[in-house]
mmCIF file of the N, C-alpha and C atoms, coordinates in Angstrom:
data_MODEL
# 
_entry.id   MODEL 
# 
loop_
_atom_site.group_PDB 
_atom_site.id 
_atom_site.type_symbol 
_atom_site.label_atom_id 
_atom_site.label_alt_id 
_atom_site.label_comp_id 
_atom_site.label_asym_id 
_atom_site.label_entity_id 
_atom_site.label_seq_id 
_atom_site.pdbx_PDB_ins_code 
_atom_site.Cartn_x 
_atom_site.Cartn_y 
_atom_site.Cartn_z 
_atom_site.occupancy 
_atom_site.B_iso_or_equiv 
_atom_site.pdbx_formal_charge 
_atom_site.auth_seq_id 
_atom_site.auth_comp_id 
_atom_site.auth_asym_id 
_atom_site.auth_atom_id 
_atom_site.pdbx_PDB_model_num 
ATOM 1   N N  . UNK A 1 1  ? 121.804 144.431 108.151 1.00 0.00 ? 1  UNK A N  1 
ATOM 2   C CA . UNK A 1 1  ? 121.228 143.872 109.345 1.00 0.00 ? 1  UNK A CA 1 
ATOM 3   C C  . UNK A 1 1  ? 119.778 144.313 109.446 1.00 0.00 ? 1  UNK A C  1 
ATOM 4   N N  . UNK A 1 2  ? 118.971 143.409 109.909 1.00 0.00 ? 2  UNK A N  1 
ATOM 5   C CA . UNK A 1 2  ? 117.545 143.699 110.034 1.00 0.00 ? 2  UNK A CA 1 
ATOM 6   C C  . UNK A 1 2  ? 117.123 143.963 111.475 1.00 0.00 ? 2  UNK A C  1 
ATOM 7   N N  . UNK A 1 3  ? 118.020 143.670 112.416 1.00 0.00 ? 3  UNK A N  1 
ATOM 8   C CA . UNK A 1 3  ? 117.742 143.898 113.834 1.00 0.00 ? 3  UNK A CA 1 
ATOM 9   C C  . UNK A 1 3  ? 118.980 144.529 114.475 1.00 0.00 ? 3  UNK A C  1 
ATOM 10  N N  . UNK A 1 4  ? 118.820 145.145 115.616 1.00 0.00 ? 4  UNK A N  1 
ATOM 11  C CA . UNK A 1 4  ? 119.983 145.711 116.300 1.00 0.00 ? 4  UNK A CA 1 
ATOM 12  C C  . UNK A 1 4  ? 121.015 144.638 116.648 1.00 0.00 ? 4  UNK A C  1 
ATOM 13  N N  . UNK A 1 5  ? 122.224 145.074 116.905 1.00 0.00 ? 5  UNK A N  1 
ATOM 14  C CA . UNK A 1 5  ? 123.271 144.145 117.303 1.00 0.00 ? 5  UNK A CA 1 
ATOM 15  C C  . UNK A 1 5  ? 122.876 143.399 118.570 1.00 0.00 ? 5  UNK A C  1 
ATOM 16  N N  . UNK A 1 6  ? 123.029 142.078 118.586 1.00 0.00 ? 6  UNK A N  1 
ATOM 17  C CA . UNK A 1 6  ? 122.897 141.356 119.859 1.00 0.00 ? 6  UNK A CA 1 
ATOM 18  C C  . UNK A 1 6  ? 124.050 141.774 120.779 1.00 0.00 ? 6  UNK A C  1 
ATOM 19  N N  . UNK A 1 7  ? 123.877 141.639 122.067 1.00 0.00 ? 7  UNK A N  1 
ATOM 20  C CA . UNK A 1 7  ? 124.913 142.038 123.021 1.00 0.00 ? 7  UNK A CA 1 
ATOM 21  C C  . UNK A 1 7  ? 126.256 141.383 122.731 1.00 0.00 ? 7  UNK A C  1 
ATOM 22  N N  . UNK A 1 8  ? 126.247 140.124 122.321 1.00 0.00 ? 8  UNK A N  1 
ATOM 23  C CA . UNK A 1 8  ? 127.516 139.428 122.060 1.00 0.00 ? 8  UNK A CA 1 
ATOM 24  C C  . UNK A 1 8  ? 128.236 140.019 120.854 1.00 0.00 ? 8  UNK A C  1 
ATOM 25  N N  . UNK A 1 9  ? 127.501 140.547 119.883 1.00 0.00 ? 9  UNK A N  1 
ATOM 26  C CA . UNK A 1 9  ? 128.132 141.198 118.730 1.00 0.00 ? 9  UNK A CA 1 
ATOM 27  C C  . UNK A 1 9  ? 128.727 142.543 119.129 1.00 0.00 ? 9  UNK A C  1 
ATOM 28  N N  . UNK A 1 10 ? 128.035 143.271 119.992 1.00 0.00 ? 10 UNK A N  1 
ATOM 29  C CA . UNK A 1 10 ? 128.571 144.540 120.509 1.00 0.00 ? 10 UNK A CA 1 
ATOM 30  C C  . UNK A 1 10 ? 129.882 144.265 121.246 1.00 0.00 ? 10 UNK A C  1 
ATOM 31  N N  . UNK A 1 11 ? 129.893 143.235 122.066 1.00 0.00 ? 11 UNK A N  1 
ATOM 32  C CA . UNK A 1 11 ? 131.103 142.876 122.810 1.00 0.00 ? 11 UNK A CA 1 
ATOM 33  C C  . UNK A 1 11 ? 132.238 142.477 121.865 1.00 0.00 ? 11 UNK A C  1 
ATOM 34  N N  . UNK A 1 12 ? 131.928 141.717 120.822 1.00 0.00 ? 12 UNK A N  1 
ATOM 35  C CA . UNK A 1 12 ? 132.949 141.289 119.863 1.00 0.00 ? 12 UNK A CA 1 
ATOM 36  C C  . UNK A 1 12 ? 133.504 142.473 119.083 1.00 0.00 ? 12 UNK A C  1 
ATOM 37  N N  . UNK A 1 13 ? 132.633 143.380 118.655 1.00 0.00 ? 13 UNK A N  1 
ATOM 38  C CA . UNK A 1 13 ? 133.096 144.582 117.946 1.00 0.00 ? 13 UNK A CA 1 
ATOM 39  C C  . UNK A 1 13 ? 133.992 145.427 118.841 1.00 0.00 ? 13 UNK A C  1 
ATOM 40  N N  . UNK A 1 14 ? 133.567 145.637 120.060 1.00 0.00 ? 14 UNK A N  1 
ATOM 41  C CA . UNK A 1 14 ? 134.357 146.430 120.998 1.00 0.00 ? 14 UNK A CA 1 
ATOM 42  C C  . UNK A 1 14 ? 135.717 145.777 121.237 1.00 0.00 ? 14 UNK A C  1 
ATOM 43  N N  . UNK A 1 15 ? 135.716 144.481 121.439 1.00 0.00 ? 15 UNK A N  1 
ATOM 44  C CA . UNK A 1 15 ? 136.978 143.767 121.684 1.00 0.00 ? 15 UNK A CA 1 
ATOM 45  C C  . UNK A 1 15 ? 137.924 143.906 120.488 1.00 0.00 ? 15 UNK A C  1 
ATOM 46  N N  . UNK A 1 16 ? 137.406 143.762 119.288 1.00 0.00 ? 16 UNK A N  1 
ATOM 47  C CA . UNK A 1 16 ? 138.249 143.864 118.097 1.00 0.00 ? 16 UNK A CA 1 
ATOM 48  C C  . UNK A 1 16 ? 138.793 145.276 117.907 1.00 0.00 ? 16 UNK A C  1 
ATOM 49  N N  . UNK A 1 17 ? 137.945 146.270 118.127 1.00 0.00 ? 17 UNK A N  1 
ATOM 50  C CA . UNK A 1 17 ? 138.348 147.649 117.888 1.00 0.00 ? 17 UNK A CA 1 
ATOM 51  C C  . UNK A 1 17 ? 139.260 148.216 118.983 1.00 0.00 ? 17 UNK A C  1 
ATOM 52  N N  . UNK A 1 18 ? 139.322 147.551 120.118 1.00 0.00 ? 18 UNK A N  1 
ATOM 53  C CA . UNK A 1 18 ? 140.176 148.015 121.215 1.00 0.00 ? 18 UNK A CA 1 
ATOM 54  C C  . UNK A 1 18 ? 141.279 147.018 121.558 1.00 0.00 ? 18 UNK A C  1 
ATOM 55  N N  . UNK A 1 19 ? 141.474 146.002 120.730 1.00 0.00 ? 19 UNK A N  1 
ATOM 56  C CA . UNK A 1 19 ? 142.470 144.959 120.970 1.00 0.00 ? 19 UNK A CA 1 
ATOM 57  C C  . UNK A 1 19 ? 143.882 145.564 120.972 1.00 0.00 ? 19 UNK A C  1 
ATOM 58  N N  . UNK A 1 20 ? 144.575 145.540 122.113 1.00 0.00 ? 20 UNK A N  1 
ATOM 59  C CA . UNK A 1 20 ? 145.917 146.143 122.166 1.00 0.00 ? 20 UNK A CA 1 
ATOM 60  C C  . UNK A 1 20 ? 146.959 145.383 121.340 1.00 0.00 ? 20 UNK A C  1 
ATOM 61  N N  . UNK A 1 21 ? 146.666 144.141 120.958 1.00 0.00 ? 21 UNK A N  1 
ATOM 62  C CA . UNK A 1 21 ? 147.630 143.373 120.157 1.00 0.00 ? 21 UNK A CA 1 
ATOM 63  C C  . UNK A 1 21 ? 147.496 143.654 118.661 1.00 0.00 ? 21 UNK A C  1 
ATOM 64  N N  . UNK A 1 22 ? 146.494 144.427 118.270 1.00 0.00 ? 22 UNK A N  1 
ATOM 65  C CA . UNK A 1 22 ? 146.312 144.791 116.860 1.00 0.00 ? 22 UNK A CA 1 
ATOM 66  C C  . UNK A 1 22 ? 146.352 146.304 116.742 1.00 0.00 ? 22 UNK A C  1 
ATOM 67  N N  . UNK A 1 23 ? 147.336 146.796 116.003 1.00 0.00 ? 23 UNK A N  1 
ATOM 68  C CA . UNK A 1 23 ? 147.497 148.236 115.860 1.00 0.00 ? 23 UNK A CA 1 
ATOM 69  C C  . UNK A 1 23 ? 147.451 148.612 114.389 1.00 0.00 ? 23 UNK A C  1 
ATOM 70  N N  . UNK A 1 24 ? 146.349 149.231 113.989 1.00 0.00 ? 24 UNK A N  1 
ATOM 71  C CA . UNK A 1 24 ? 146.218 149.723 112.620 1.00 0.00 ? 24 UNK A CA 1 
ATOM 72  C C  . UNK A 1 24 ? 145.190 150.846 112.635 1.00 0.00 ? 24 UNK A C  1 
ATOM 73  N N  . UNK A 1 25 ? 145.628 152.091 112.511 1.00 0.00 ? 25 UNK A N  1 
ATOM 74  C CA . UNK A 1 25 ? 144.671 153.197 112.522 1.00 0.00 ? 25 UNK A CA 1 
ATOM 75  C C  . UNK A 1 25 ? 143.744 153.205 111.300 1.00 0.00 ? 25 UNK A C  1 
ATOM 76  N N  . UNK A 1 26 ? 144.014 152.334 110.335 1.00 0.00 ? 26 UNK A N  1 
ATOM 77  C CA . UNK A 1 26 ? 143.180 152.248 109.141 1.00 0.00 ? 26 UNK A CA 1 
ATOM 78  C C  . UNK A 1 26 ? 142.183 151.086 109.202 1.00 0.00 ? 26 UNK A C  1 
ATOM 79  N N  . UNK A 1 27 ? 141.966 150.528 110.378 1.00 0.00 ? 27 UNK A N  1 
ATOM 80  C CA . UNK A 1 27 ? 141.002 149.443 110.567 1.00 0.00 ? 27 UNK A CA 1 
ATOM 81  C C  . UNK A 1 27 ? 139.747 150.028 111.201 1.00 0.00 ? 27 UNK A C  1 
ATOM 82  N N  . UNK A 1 28 ? 138.591 149.641 110.669 1.00 0.00 ? 28 UNK A N  1 
ATOM 83  C CA . UNK A 1 28 ? 137.348 150.219 111.173 1.00 0.00 ? 28 UNK A CA 1 
ATOM 84  C C  . UNK A 1 28 ? 136.151 149.359 110.811 1.00 0.00 ? 28 UNK A C  1 
ATOM 85  N N  . UNK A 1 29 ? 135.055 149.667 111.458 1.00 0.00 ? 29 UNK A N  1 
ATOM 86  C CA . UNK A 1 29 ? 133.760 149.106 111.093 1.00 0.00 ? 29 UNK A CA 1 
ATOM 87  C C  . UNK A 1 29 ? 132.857 150.301 110.809 1.00 0.00 ? 29 UNK A C  1 
ATOM 88  N N  . UNK A 1 30 ? 132.430 150.404 109.576 1.00 0.00 ? 30 UNK A N  1 
ATOM 89  C CA . UNK A 1 30 ? 131.547 151.503 109.184 1.00 0.00 ? 30 UNK A CA 1 
ATOM 90  C C  . UNK A 1 30 ? 130.107 151.018 109.266 1.00 0.00 ? 30 UNK A C  1 
ATOM 91  N N  . UNK A 1 31 ? 129.290 151.770 109.961 1.00 0.00 ? 31 UNK A N  1 
ATOM 92  C CA . UNK A 1 31 ? 127.884 151.424 110.134 1.00 0.00 ? 31 UNK A CA 1 
ATOM 93  C C  . UNK A 1 31 ? 127.045 152.495 109.439 1.00 0.00 ? 31 UNK A C  1 
ATOM 94  N N  . UNK A 1 32 ? 126.344 152.091 108.392 1.00 0.00 ? 32 UNK A N  1 
ATOM 95  C CA . UNK A 1 32 ? 125.434 152.988 107.681 1.00 0.00 ? 32 UNK A CA 1 
ATOM 96  C C  . UNK A 1 32 ? 124.021 152.647 108.114 1.00 0.00 ? 32 UNK A C  1 
ATOM 97  N N  . UNK A 1 33 ? 123.324 153.620 108.644 1.00 0.00 ? 33 UNK A N  1 
ATOM 98  C CA . UNK A 1 33 ? 121.985 153.352 109.155 1.00 0.00 ? 33 UNK A CA 1 
ATOM 99  C C  . UNK A 1 33 ? 120.925 153.506 108.069 1.00 0.00 ? 33 UNK A C  1 
ATOM 100 N N  . UNK A 1 34 ? 119.903 152.697 108.190 1.00 0.00 ? 34 UNK A N  1 
ATOM 101 C CA . UNK A 1 34 ? 118.735 152.746 107.325 1.00 0.00 ? 34 UNK A CA 1 
ATOM 102 C C  . UNK A 1 34 ? 117.519 152.777 108.229 1.00 0.00 ? 34 UNK A C  1 
ATOM 103 N N  . UNK A 1 35 ? 116.383 152.859 107.655 1.00 0.00 ? 35 UNK A N  1 
ATOM 104 C CA . UNK A 1 35 ? 115.170 152.828 108.455 1.00 0.00 ? 35 UNK A CA 1 
ATOM 105 C C  . UNK A 1 35 ? 114.330 154.067 108.218 1.00 0.00 ? 35 UNK A C  1 
ATOM 106 N N  . UNK A 1 36 ? 113.304 154.212 108.979 1.00 0.00 ? 36 UNK A N  1 
ATOM 107 C CA . UNK A 1 36 ? 112.425 155.365 108.828 1.00 0.00 ? 36 UNK A CA 1 
ATOM 108 C C  . UNK A 1 36 ? 111.739 155.378 107.475 1.00 0.00 ? 36 UNK A C  1 
ATOM 109 N N  . UNK A 1 37 ? 111.689 156.524 106.839 1.00 0.00 ? 37 UNK A N  1 
ATOM 110 C CA . UNK A 1 37 ? 110.964 156.699 105.578 1.00 0.00 ? 37 UNK A CA 1 
ATOM 111 C C  . UNK A 1 37 ? 111.565 155.913 104.411 1.00 0.00 ? 37 UNK A C  1 
ATOM 112 N N  . UNK A 1 38 ? 112.869 155.617 104.463 1.00 0.00 ? 38 UNK A N  1 
ATOM 113 C CA . UNK A 1 38 ? 113.473 154.868 103.364 1.00 0.00 ? 38 UNK A CA 1 
ATOM 114 C C  . UNK A 1 38 ? 112.766 153.526 103.175 1.00 0.00 ? 38 UNK A C  1 
ATOM 115 N N  . UNK A 1 39 ? 112.250 152.965 104.249 1.00 0.00 ? 39 UNK A N  1 
ATOM 116 C CA . UNK A 1 39 ? 111.568 151.677 104.165 1.00 0.00 ? 39 UNK A CA 1 
ATOM 117 C C  . UNK A 1 39 ? 110.122 151.806 103.681 1.00 0.00 ? 39 UNK A C  1 
ATOM 118 N N  . UNK A 1 40 ? 109.644 153.023 103.450 1.00 0.00 ? 40 UNK A N  1 
ATOM 119 C CA . UNK A 1 40 ? 108.292 153.215 102.936 1.00 0.00 ? 40 UNK A CA 1 
ATOM 120 C C  . UNK A 1 40 ? 108.221 152.954 101.435 1.00 0.00 ? 40 UNK A C  1 
ATOM 121 N N  . UNK A 1 41 ? 109.367 152.930 100.772 1.00 0.00 ? 41 UNK A N  1 
ATOM 122 C CA . UNK A 1 41 ? 109.430 152.687 99.327  1.00 0.00 ? 41 UNK A CA 1 
ATOM 123 C C  . UNK A 1 41 ? 109.551 151.182 99.095  1.00 0.00 ? 41 UNK A C  1 
ATOM 124 N N  . UNK A 1 42 ? 108.822 150.668 98.124  1.00 0.00 ? 42 UNK A N  1 
ATOM 125 C CA . UNK A 1 42 ? 108.874 149.233 97.823  1.00 0.00 ? 42 UNK A CA 1 
ATOM 126 C C  . UNK A 1 42 ? 110.262 148.840 97.318  1.00 0.00 ? 42 UNK A C  1 
ATOM 127 N N  . UNK A 1 43 ? 110.690 147.646 97.640  1.00 0.00 ? 43 UNK A N  1 
ATOM 128 C CA . UNK A 1 43 ? 112.004 147.143 97.243  1.00 0.00 ? 43 UNK A CA 1 
ATOM 129 C C  . UNK A 1 43 ? 112.237 147.268 95.743  1.00 0.00 ? 43 UNK A C  1 
ATOM 130 N N  . UNK A 1 44 ? 111.263 146.968 94.939  1.00 0.00 ? 44 UNK A N  1 
ATOM 131 C CA . UNK A 1 44 ? 111.422 146.989 93.484  1.00 0.00 ? 44 UNK A CA 1 
ATOM 132 C C  . UNK A 1 44 ? 111.385 148.398 92.886  1.00 0.00 ? 44 UNK A C  1 
ATOM 133 N N  . UNK A 1 45 ? 111.085 149.405 93.681  1.00 0.00 ? 45 UNK A N  1 
ATOM 134 C CA . UNK A 1 45 ? 110.943 150.767 93.152  1.00 0.00 ? 45 UNK A CA 1 
ATOM 135 C C  . UNK A 1 45 ? 112.261 151.524 92.995  1.00 0.00 ? 45 UNK A C  1 
ATOM 136 N N  . UNK A 1 46 ? 113.332 151.024 93.559  1.00 0.00 ? 46 UNK A N  1 
ATOM 137 C CA . UNK A 1 46 ? 114.633 151.691 93.443  1.00 0.00 ? 46 UNK A CA 1 
ATOM 138 C C  . UNK A 1 46 ? 115.723 150.658 93.229  1.00 0.00 ? 46 UNK A C  1 
ATOM 139 N N  . UNK A 1 47 ? 116.933 151.150 92.972  1.00 0.00 ? 47 UNK A N  1 
ATOM 140 C CA . UNK A 1 47 ? 118.067 150.233 92.800  1.00 0.00 ? 47 UNK A CA 1 
ATOM 141 C C  . UNK A 1 47 ? 118.627 149.753 94.127  1.00 0.00 ? 47 UNK A C  1 
ATOM 142 N N  . UNK A 1 48 ? 118.233 150.354 95.222  1.00 0.00 ? 48 UNK A N  1 
ATOM 143 C CA . UNK A 1 48 ? 118.686 149.928 96.545  1.00 0.00 ? 48 UNK A CA 1 
ATOM 144 C C  . UNK A 1 48 ? 117.647 148.979 97.114  1.00 0.00 ? 48 UNK A C  1 
ATOM 145 N N  . UNK A 1 49 ? 118.009 147.713 97.183  1.00 0.00 ? 49 UNK A N  1 
ATOM 146 C CA . UNK A 1 49 ? 117.015 146.711 97.586  1.00 0.00 ? 49 UNK A CA 1 
ATOM 147 C C  . UNK A 1 49 ? 117.023 146.388 99.072  1.00 0.00 ? 49 UNK A C  1 
ATOM 148 N N  . UNK A 1 50 ? 117.906 147.017 99.842  1.00 0.00 ? 50 UNK A N  1 
ATOM 149 C CA . UNK A 1 50 ? 118.003 146.686 101.266 1.00 0.00 ? 50 UNK A CA 1 
ATOM 150 C C  . UNK A 1 50 ? 116.943 147.417 102.084 1.00 0.00 ? 50 UNK A C  1 
ATOM 151 N N  . UNK A 1 51 ? 115.745 147.490 101.600 1.00 0.00 ? 51 UNK A N  1 
ATOM 152 C CA . UNK A 1 51 ? 114.700 148.267 102.253 1.00 0.00 ? 51 UNK A CA 1 
ATOM 153 C C  . UNK A 1 51 ? 114.305 147.729 103.614 1.00 0.00 ? 51 UNK A C  1 
ATOM 154 N N  . UNK A 1 52 ? 114.490 146.463 103.856 1.00 0.00 ? 52 UNK A N  1 
ATOM 155 C CA . UNK A 1 52 ? 114.102 145.923 105.158 1.00 0.00 ? 52 UNK A CA 1 
ATOM 156 C C  . UNK A 1 52 ? 115.249 146.002 106.174 1.00 0.00 ? 52 UNK A C  1 
ATOM 157 N N  . UNK A 1 53 ? 116.373 146.547 105.775 1.00 0.00 ? 53 UNK A N  1 
ATOM 158 C CA . UNK A 1 53 ? 117.533 146.641 106.663 1.00 0.00 ? 53 UNK A CA 1 
ATOM 159 C C  . UNK A 1 53 ? 117.454 147.882 107.538 1.00 0.00 ? 53 UNK A C  1 
ATOM 160 N N  . UNK A 1 54 ? 118.022 147.775 108.733 1.00 0.00 ? 54 UNK A N  1 
ATOM 161 C CA . UNK A 1 54 ? 118.136 148.963 109.582 1.00 0.00 ? 54 UNK A CA 1 
ATOM 162 C C  . UNK A 1 54 ? 119.550 149.538 109.524 1.00 0.00 ? 54 UNK A C  1 
ATOM 163 N N  . UNK A 1 55 ? 120.526 148.713 109.066 1.00 0.00 ? 55 UNK A N  1 
ATOM 164 C CA . UNK A 1 55 ? 121.886 149.205 108.905 1.00 0.00 ? 55 UNK A CA 1 
ATOM 165 C C  . UNK A 1 55 ? 122.675 148.282 107.991 1.00 0.00 ? 55 UNK A C  1 
ATOM 166 N N  . UNK A 1 56 ? 123.705 148.871 107.387 1.00 0.00 ? 56 UNK A N  1 
ATOM 167 C CA . UNK A 1 56 ? 124.634 148.116 106.558 1.00 0.00 ? 56 UNK A CA 1 
ATOM 168 C C  . UNK A 1 56 ? 126.002 148.245 107.210 1.00 0.00 ? 56 UNK A C  1 
ATOM 169 N N  . UNK A 1 57 ? 126.737 147.134 107.287 1.00 0.00 ? 57 UNK A N  1 
ATOM 170 C CA . UNK A 1 57 ? 128.043 147.118 107.936 1.00 0.00 ? 57 UNK A CA 1 
ATOM 171 C C  . UNK A 1 57 ? 129.138 146.929 106.907 1.00 0.00 ? 57 UNK A C  1 
ATOM 172 N N  . UNK A 1 58 ? 130.206 147.670 107.084 1.00 0.00 ? 58 UNK A N  1 
ATOM 173 C CA . UNK A 1 58 ? 131.370 147.525 106.218 1.00 0.00 ? 58 UNK A CA 1 
ATOM 174 C C  . UNK A 1 58 ? 132.599 147.368 107.111 1.00 0.00 ? 58 UNK A C  1 
ATOM 175 N N  . UNK A 1 59 ? 133.167 146.187 107.084 1.00 0.00 ? 59 UNK A N  1 
ATOM 176 C CA . UNK A 1 59 ? 134.371 145.898 107.859 1.00 0.00 ? 59 UNK A CA 1 
ATOM 177 C C  . UNK A 1 59 ? 135.552 146.232 106.958 1.00 0.00 ? 59 UNK A C  1 
ATOM 178 N N  . UNK A 1 60 ? 136.432 147.135 107.402 1.00 0.00 ? 60 UNK A N  1 
ATOM 179 C CA . UNK A 1 60 ? 137.496 147.618 106.536 1.00 0.00 ? 60 UNK A CA 1 
ATOM 180 C C  . UNK A 1 60 ? 138.831 147.659 107.261 1.00 0.00 ? 60 UNK A C  1 
ATOM 181 N N  . UNK A 1 61 ? 139.871 147.364 106.508 1.00 0.00 ? 61 UNK A N  1 
ATOM 182 C CA . UNK A 1 61 ? 141.234 147.565 106.985 1.00 0.00 ? 61 UNK A CA 1 
ATOM 183 C C  . UNK A 1 61 ? 142.107 147.800 105.763 1.00 0.00 ? 61 UNK A C  1 
ATOM 184 N N  . UNK A 1 62 ? 143.074 148.667 105.911 1.00 0.00 ? 62 UNK A N  1 
ATOM 185 C CA . UNK A 1 62 ? 143.925 149.052 104.796 1.00 0.00 ? 62 UNK A CA 1 
ATOM 186 C C  . UNK A 1 62 ? 145.383 148.965 105.221 1.00 0.00 ? 62 UNK A C  1 
ATOM 187 N N  . UNK A 1 63 ? 146.264 148.575 104.287 1.00 0.00 ? 63 UNK A N  1 
ATOM 188 C CA . UNK A 1 63 ? 147.689 148.477 104.551 1.00 0.00 ? 63 UNK A CA 1 
ATOM 189 C C  . UNK A 1 63 ? 148.426 148.507 103.223 1.00 0.00 ? 63 UNK A C  1 
ATOM 190 N N  . UNK A 1 64 ? 149.726 148.752 103.282 1.00 0.00 ? 64 UNK A N  1 
ATOM 191 C CA . UNK A 1 64 ? 150.532 148.814 102.064 1.00 0.00 ? 64 UNK A CA 1 
ATOM 192 C C  . UNK A 1 64 ? 151.674 147.808 102.045 1.00 0.00 ? 64 UNK A C  1 
ATOM 193 N N  . UNK A 1 65 ? 152.006 147.248 103.179 1.00 0.00 ? 65 UNK A N  1 
ATOM 194 C CA . UNK A 1 65 ? 153.129 146.313 103.266 1.00 0.00 ? 65 UNK A CA 1 
ATOM 195 C C  . UNK A 1 65 ? 152.659 144.894 102.963 1.00 0.00 ? 65 UNK A C  1 
ATOM 196 N N  . UNK A 1 66 ? 153.135 144.289 101.866 1.00 0.00 ? 66 UNK A N  1 
ATOM 197 C CA . UNK A 1 66 ? 152.718 142.916 101.531 1.00 0.00 ? 66 UNK A CA 1 
ATOM 198 C C  . UNK A 1 66 ? 153.022 141.893 102.631 1.00 0.00 ? 66 UNK A C  1 
ATOM 199 N N  . UNK A 1 67 ? 153.976 142.195 103.490 1.00 0.00 ? 67 UNK A N  1 
ATOM 200 C CA . UNK A 1 67 ? 154.293 141.275 104.594 1.00 0.00 ? 67 UNK A CA 1 
ATOM 201 C C  . UNK A 1 67 ? 153.130 141.169 105.581 1.00 0.00 ? 67 UNK A C  1 
ATOM 202 N N  . UNK A 1 68 ? 152.184 142.105 105.524 1.00 0.00 ? 68 UNK A N  1 
ATOM 203 C CA . UNK A 1 68 ? 151.037 142.112 106.437 1.00 0.00 ? 68 UNK A CA 1 
ATOM 204 C C  . UNK A 1 68 ? 149.759 141.560 105.790 1.00 0.00 ? 68 UNK A C  1 
ATOM 205 N N  . UNK A 1 69 ? 149.913 140.896 104.640 1.00 0.00 ? 69 UNK A N  1 
ATOM 206 C CA . UNK A 1 69 ? 148.751 140.404 103.889 1.00 0.00 ? 69 UNK A CA 1 
ATOM 207 C C  . UNK A 1 69 ? 147.918 139.364 104.635 1.00 0.00 ? 69 UNK A C  1 
ATOM 208 N N  . UNK A 1 70 ? 148.459 138.695 105.601 1.00 0.00 ? 70 UNK A N  1 
ATOM 209 C CA . UNK A 1 70 ? 147.693 137.740 106.411 1.00 0.00 ? 70 UNK A CA 1 
ATOM 210 C C  . UNK A 1 70 ? 147.147 138.391 107.676 1.00 0.00 ? 70 UNK A C  1 
ATOM 211 N N  . UNK A 1 71 ? 147.892 139.307 108.227 1.00 0.00 ? 71 UNK A N  1 
ATOM 212 C CA . UNK A 1 71 ? 147.541 139.936 109.504 1.00 0.00 ? 71 UNK A CA 1 
ATOM 213 C C  . UNK A 1 71 ? 146.190 140.681 109.439 1.00 0.00 ? 71 UNK A C  1 
ATOM 214 N N  . UNK A 1 72 ? 146.039 141.548 108.496 1.00 0.00 ? 72 UNK A N  1 
ATOM 215 C CA . UNK A 1 72 ? 144.876 142.428 108.487 1.00 0.00 ? 72 UNK A CA 1 
ATOM 216 C C  . UNK A 1 72 ? 143.569 141.731 108.098 1.00 0.00 ? 72 UNK A C  1 
ATOM 217 N N  . UNK A 1 73 ? 143.540 140.899 107.068 1.00 0.00 ? 73 UNK A N  1 
ATOM 218 C CA . UNK A 1 73 ? 142.308 140.130 106.827 1.00 0.00 ? 73 UNK A CA 1 
ATOM 219 C C  . UNK A 1 73 ? 141.981 139.197 107.989 1.00 0.00 ? 73 UNK A C  1 
ATOM 220 N N  . UNK A 1 74 ? 143.000 138.726 108.681 1.00 0.00 ? 74 UNK A N  1 
ATOM 221 C CA . UNK A 1 74 ? 142.767 137.881 109.862 1.00 0.00 ? 74 UNK A CA 1 
ATOM 222 C C  . UNK A 1 74 ? 142.034 138.637 110.955 1.00 0.00 ? 74 UNK A C  1 
ATOM 223 N N  . UNK A 1 75 ? 142.361 139.919 111.113 1.00 0.00 ? 75 UNK A N  1 
ATOM 224 C CA . UNK A 1 75 ? 141.655 140.749 112.096 1.00 0.00 ? 75 UNK A CA 1 
ATOM 225 C C  . UNK A 1 75 ? 140.169 140.819 111.754 1.00 0.00 ? 75 UNK A C  1 
ATOM 226 N N  . UNK A 1 76 ? 139.845 141.010 110.486 1.00 0.00 ? 76 UNK A N  1 
ATOM 227 C CA . UNK A 1 76 ? 138.440 141.089 110.079 1.00 0.00 ? 76 UNK A CA 1 
ATOM 228 C C  . UNK A 1 76 ? 137.732 139.744 110.303 1.00 0.00 ? 76 UNK A C  1 
ATOM 229 N N  . UNK A 1 77 ? 138.395 138.657 109.967 1.00 0.00 ? 77 UNK A N  1 
ATOM 230 C CA . UNK A 1 77 ? 137.776 137.338 110.127 1.00 0.00 ? 77 UNK A CA 1 
ATOM 231 C C  . UNK A 1 77 ? 137.477 137.025 111.597 1.00 0.00 ? 77 UNK A C  1 
ATOM 232 N N  . UNK A 1 78 ? 138.383 137.443 112.483 1.00 0.00 ? 78 UNK A N  1 
ATOM 233 C CA . UNK A 1 78 ? 138.170 137.189 113.922 1.00 0.00 ? 78 UNK A CA 1 
ATOM 234 C C  . UNK A 1 78 ? 136.996 138.007 114.420 1.00 0.00 ? 78 UNK A C  1 
# 
């Protein structure tokens, strides 16, 4: 992401992470922050090209029961 979350994205993330109809302690959104001095290096100077980003998002959910193969990716898509 190159800009902070818009308010509607904050609301959507909060709704998904607190949804009482979805229960999985292994579901999360990982936010890795960037910015500051890391952006002082030119994009081509390192293997990490996300120099203009302020954060990287990783939407994750984990499960072991094949019967839940539709449920958990559906949570991420919503």
